[in-house]
C-alpha positions in Angstrom: 36.7 70.0 -8.0 35.6 69.7 -4.4 32.0 69.2 -5.5 32.9 66.4 -7.9 34.9 64.7 -5.2 32.1 65.0 -2.7 29.6 63.6 -5.1 31.9 60.7 -5.9 32.4 60.0 -2.2 28.7 60.1 -1.7 27.9 57.5 -4.4 30.8 55.3 -3.3 29.4 55.3 0.2 25.9 54.6 -1.0 27.1 51.6 -3.1 29.0 50.3 -0.1 25.8 50.4 2.0 23.8 48.7 -0.7 26.4 46.0 -1.1 26.5 45.4 2.6 22.7 45.1 2.7 22.8 42.6 -0.2 25.3 40.5 1.7 23.5 40.3 5.0 24.2 36.9 6.7 20.5 35.9 6.7 20.2 36.5 2.9 23.3 34.6 2.1 22.1 31.7 4.1 18.8 31.7 2.4 20.5 31.7 -1.0 22.7 28.8 0.0 19.7 26.7 1.2 18.8 23.8 -1.1 15.3 24.2 -2.7 12.5 22.4 -0.8 11.5 19.0 -2.1 7.9 19.6 -1.1 6.1 16.3 -0.4 8.9 14.1 -1.7 11.4 12.4 0.6 14.7 12.8 -1.2 17.0 12.9 1.8 18.3 9.4 0.9 20.3 10.9 -1.9 22.5 12.7 0.6 22.7 9.7 2.9 24.4 7.4 0.3 28.0 8.0 0.9 29.6 4.7 -0.1 32.6 4.7 -2.4 30.9 2.4 -4.9 27.3 3.2 -6.0 25.2 1.8 -8.8 21.6 2.4 -9.9 19.4 0.0 -11.9 16.9 1.6 -14.3 13.8 -0.6 -14.4 11.8 2.3 -15.9 10.7 0.5 -19.0 11.1 -3.1 -18.1 8.3 -5.7 -18.7 8.0 -7.8 -15.5 6.2 -10.5 -17.5 9.3 -10.9 -19.8 11.9 -10.4 -17.1 11.1 -12.6 -14.1 14.4 -12.0 -12.2 15.0 -8.2 -12.7 17.0 -7.7 -9.5 19.7 -10.3 -10.2 22.2 -7.6 -11.4 21.8 -5.7 -8.2 22.3 -8.9 -6.2 25.4 -9.7 -8.2 26.8 -6.2 -7.6 26.3 -6.5 -3.9 27.6 -10.1 -3.7 30.8 -9.5 -5.6 31.8 -6.3 -3.7 31.2 -8.3 -0.5 33.2 -11.3 -1.7 36.1 -9.5 -3.3 36.5 -6.3 -1.3 34.6 -7.3 1.9 32.4 -4.3 1.4 28.7 -4.1 2.2 26.3 -1.3 2.9 26.9 1.5 3.8 30.2 1.2 2.0 28.4 0.0 -1.1 25.2 1.7 -2.3 22.5 0.6 -4.7 19.2 2.0 -6.0 16.5 0.6 -8.1 14.4 3.1 -10.2 10.9 2.1 -11.2 8.6 4.0 -13.6 5.6 2.9 -15.6 5.5 -0.8 -16.6 7.5 -2.0 -13.6 5.1 -0.3 -11.1 3.7 -3.6 -9.8 7.1 -4.4 -8.3 6.6 -1.4 -5.9 3.0 -2.4 -5.0 1.8 -4.3 -2.0 -0.3 -7.5 -2.3 -3.4 -5.5 -1.5 -3.0 -3.4 -4.7 -2.2 -6.5 -6.8 -5.4 -8.1 -5.7 -7.7 -5.0 -5.7 -6.6 -3.8 -9.2 -5.8 -7.1 -10.8 -2.2 -6.1 -11.5 -1.1 -9.6 -12.4 -3.8 -9.9 -15.0 -3.2 -6.4 -16.3 0.6 -6.9 -16.7 0.3 -10.6 -17.7 2.3 -11.8 -14.7 1.7 -15.4 -13.8 2.1 -16.6 -10.2 4.5 -19.6 -10.4 2.6 -21.3 -7.6 -1.0 -21.1 -9.0 -0.1 -20.8 -12.7 -2.8 -18.1 -12.8 -2.6 -14.3 -13.1 -0.9 -13.2 -9.9 -3.0 -11.6 -7.1 0.2 -11.0 -5.0 3.5 -9.3 -5.5 5.7 -12.3 -6.5 8.7 -10.0 -6.6 8.6 -8.8 -3.0 9.3 -11.7 -0.7 9.8 -14.9 -2.7 12.2 -16.5 -0.2 15.2 -16.0 -2.5 18.1 -13.5 -2.3 16.8 -11.5 -5.3 13.4 -10.5 -3.9 12.7 -6.9 -3.2 12.6 -7.4 0.6 16.0 -9.2 0.5 17.6 -6.5 -1.6 16.2 -3.8 0.6 17.7 -5.5 3.6 21.1 -4.9 2.1 20.6 -1.1 1.9 19.1 -0.8 -1.6 16.7 2.1 -2.2 13.7 1.6 -4.4 12.0 4.6 -5.9 8.8 5.2 -7.7 8.3 7.8 -10.4 5.4 10.1 -9.4 4.6 11.0 -13.0 4.3 7.4 -14.0 2.2 6.6 -10.9 -0.2 9.3 -12.0 -0.5 7.6 -15.4 -1.1 4.2 -13.8 -3.7 5.8 -11.5 -5.6 7.3 -14.5 -5.6 4.0 -16.3 -6.9 2.1 -13.3 -9.5 4.9 -12.5 -10.8 4.5 -16.1 -10.9 0.7 -15.9 -12.6 0.5 -12.5 -14.8 3.6 -12.9 -13.3 5.3 -9.9 -12.2 8.9 -9.2 -8.7 9.5 -10.2 -7.7 11.3 -7.0 -9.0 8.3 -4.9 -7.0 5.8 -7.0 -3.8 7.9 -6.9 -4.0 8.3 -3.1 -4.6 4.5 -2.8 -1.6 3.6 -4.9 0.7 5.9 -2.9 -0.7 4.4 0.4 -0.1 0.9 -1.1 3.5 1.2 -2.0 5.9 -1.3 -0.5 7.5 -0.3 2.8 10.6 1.9 2.2 9.7 2.9 -1.4 10.7 6.6 -2.1 8.2 8.5 -4.2 10.3 10.8 -6.5 9.0 13.7 -8.6 9.9 11.9 -11.8 12.1 9.0 -13.0 14.3 11.1 -15.2 14.9 13.6 -12.4 15.8 10.8 -10.0 18.2 9.3 -12.5 19.9 12.6 -12.9 20.2 13.4 -9.2 21.6 9.9 -8.4 24.2 10.1 -11.1 25.2 13.6 -10.0 26.0 12.0 -6.6 28.2 9.4 -8.1 25.9 6.5 -9.0 26.9 4.6 -12.1 24.0 3.7 -14.4 22.8 0.3 -15.5 19.7 -0.7 -17.5 19.2 -4.5 -17.1 
């Protein structure tokens, strides 16, 4: 009986040691650490702490058919300001961009170099010709990208879709894919966040309290 008790005590002690090793403070901290986002800057998701949040899914929108795609975001910001006297950071907005809407996130340099206006059938209202500039960025109105960004709105770009655009442009202009992709990333508008994918960004934003709208 004494032998059985001794063996039982031994295994109990051994299990306790193993358990203590498994729960070392360093290991627990490592398990609690969020996974790395790698090359993607996703910190903005944790910085949006307003009570009211809304995201606008422009993933599949045709900019040629929708000349004022940011009016809903502007209206959201205006009405919270006028009714509740709330503005950023108390109110948060995000605009998600994927494939067809990519030109909205592109600088004038990319529009001219890759003929984005001609490719997307977007006409410059000033010249009445296929646009060689980003007519959505700073048009002097309160629904331009720059004006909306100034009110705290985050614009993101889907990395998967950007790869697709890069491949199409590489084929069209007979250029190396990697060169075009790097050029597109370098030519994103100031402040645009490159996200791993559009669907992932939509999920992460909604998990953090953003309501969803597709204009």
